[in-house]
N, C-alpha and C positions, 0 to 999 in steps of 0.2 A: 760896232757892236756886235760880238761873236754871235750872240743870241737872236739877233734879229731875222725873224722870217726863217728860222732854221729848218733843215728838212733832214732830221736824223736817220730815216731810212734812206733817203737819196744818199747821205754821206756813206752809209754802210754798203749801198748798192754800189758805188764809185769805187771804194776801197776792193770790195769782193772782185770786181769785173778788173780792175788794175791787176790784182794778183793773177788773175787767168792770163794776162799778157806779161807778166814778169816785170811790171814797172809799178809807179806809185802814182796815187790819187791827191789832186790837190783839192783840199776841202776846207771850209771855215775862211778865215783869213787869208789863206794861200791861194784860194780861188778867185784870180786878179784876172783883169781883162788882159794884162800883158803875158800871162802864160799861156793863153789862148794863140795869141799873135806868135809866139816861139815856137809853137807846135804845128803849124798849120801845113807842114810836110809831113806828118806822120801817116800811116796806113788808116789808123782807126782814130777818130775823135768821138769820145762819149761825153756828154754833158748833162749832168742832173741839176736842174735848178728851176726855180721859178719862171714860168713864161708868161708873159703879157701881150695883150693886143688892146691898145690904148682905145679907149671908149669915146672917142671923139665922134661927131656927126661925120658922116661921108664927105659931106661938102667941106668940112674944115679940114679932113685929112687929105682931100686932094689939093687943096691950096698949099700943102706942105710938101716935103719929101715922104712919099707913101712908104719908103723902107724904114723909117725911123718910128714909126708907131708900132713896130711888132719886136719885142726884144726879151732877152734873158737877164735875169738881176744876177750880178756877181757880187764878191766882196766889196763893200763900198757903196752898194746901192742906195743906203739908206742917206748917206752924203748927197748923192746925186738927186733924190726926190726931193731932199730939203734944200737944195740951191747951195750946197757947199762944195767947194773944190778941194779934193784929196790926192795928193800927188803920189801916195802909196798905192792907191787903187786905180786910179785911172778915173773913168766917168762911172764906173760901177755897173755899167750894163754892156751888153753885146746886143747891136740891134741888126735887123736885116741888111741894114746899110754897112754896117761893119763886114758882114759876111761877103758882100758884094766886092769888097776892096782886098779880099784875100785871095791867094792863090791856092786853090784847093785840088789842082788838077792831078796831084799825086796822091790824094786822099782816096781810099776805097769805100770808106763808110763813115758817114757823121750821124750820129745818134743824139738826137735833142729830147731827152727823157724829162720833158717839161710840158705843163698845159699849153694849149692853143698854138703849139709851135709849128702847126701846119697852116695856119689860118694867116690871112692878110687882106687887103682891100683890091677891089677893081677899078680901073679908070677907063671908061668907055668899053670898048671891046678886047682891051688889053688883058693879060693873064694876071691872076691873083698877085699881088706885090707883098710878099712876107718872107719869113726865114725859109721856109722850104724851097720858093722859087730861087732866092739868091744863093742857097747852097749848090743848086743846080748850075747857076749861072756863074758861079765861082769855080767849077769844076769838078766838083765832088761826084765820084761815080754812082754812089748809092747813098740815101738818107733815109732815117726813120724818124718822123715826126707825129705829133699828135693832134686831132681834129677838135678837142674840146678838153675842159678840165677834168683832170684824172685823179684816181687815188694814189697817195704818195706810198702806201705799202702793197698796193696791188702792182703798181708799175714797177716797184722795186723787184717784185718777185718774178714778173714778165721779163725783166729784162736780164736776171740772171739765168732764166730759162732760155732766152733768145740767144745769150752769147755761148751757153753751153751747146746749143744747137749748131752755132757757127761751124763749131769743130769738123761737121761731117755734113753740112747743108750750104746752099747758096743763100744770101741774104732774104730773098722774099721767101723761100721755103722755111727757113729757121725763124722768121717773124710769125708765119701762119702756123707753125707746129708750136711755138711758144704761146700763142692766143690759145690753140686747143688745149695744150695743157693746162694752163691757167683755169680754163673754163671748167675743166675736168677734175683738176686737182681736189682731194679731200684734206680736211683738216688733219686728220691721221699722217697721211703723206706728207704734209708740209712739216709736221712735228717730227718726222723722221729724219728730214734733211736737216744736218746742222745750219746750214747757211740760210736756207728759207726760214728755219725755226727762229733764229734770230730776228729776222725781218717782221715777222707777224707778232712776234712778243713785243718788239720795239714799237710797233704800229698799233698796240692794244687790241690785236686780233688772237685767234688761237684757242680761245675759250669756248668756241662753238663745239658743238657734237660733230660726230663724223659726218660732215655736210660737204659742199662744194661752196666755199664761203666767197669765191669770185666768178660764180656762174652767171650772174648777169652781166648783160653785154656791155654794160656802162664802164666795167673794169677791164675788159681787154679789146674792144672793138676800135677804140680812139686811135691807135697808132697803125699807120699806113707806110708802106716802102715805095720809095720812088727811085727809079733807075734814069740815069741821064743817058 
C-alpha cells in the first residue's frame, strides 16, 4: 500500500538532498530493505522514515535480542506488521540488528531522519542498545539521529539546512548551525526559499505571520551527532 504511513515531506526531503549529491532518492515502493544493503559502501547514507522503539517492558526486551526492538519502517512494513511475507520488499523494516551486520567502515555519515532513532535499551551497565549504537559498531564515522518523536515538516527543513551547511562545515558544526537556523528562521524567509517553501506548504505550515514557526526546542533539539 503506497499510501500507508506516507511521509510526503520526508519524500521531498530525500529528493532534494539526493539532488545535492547528484544521485537519486528511493521513495515509496522503491524504498526497499535491499536498496540499503546494496549501498552500505557509500560515503553518505540518508534515510527519512518512521522510526519505532518497541514499547515492550524492559524485562521482555532483555529476554529477546535488544537490537531488534529499535527499527525503521521501509516499503512493505504493513506486510511485516500483519505477519505476511512479501519477497518483493524483504521484511519491511531495518532494525538496529540489521545495521550491526552491515559493513559501514567506508561510510562517512549516516543520517536517520526518523523519530526516536537515537534511543534503545540498556542491559545492566552496558551501553544503550539501539540504532545509534549499532551504526557506530558497524563502523560509520558519523551519525545523526533523533532522541524523540519529531515534526515531519520541521525535520525536512532542518535536514536541507544541514546538508547545505555540509558544503563548508564539518558534520557537528553543520548540524549545530542548522539547528540555530531553524530556530531563528521566519515564515517570510521560508517563503523566499523555493525548496523550503515547498516543504512548509506540503506540511500545512506557512500561513503564520512573519514569526519564527520552529523556534520551540521540540522542533530542533532532538537531533544529535555522534562521532566514532
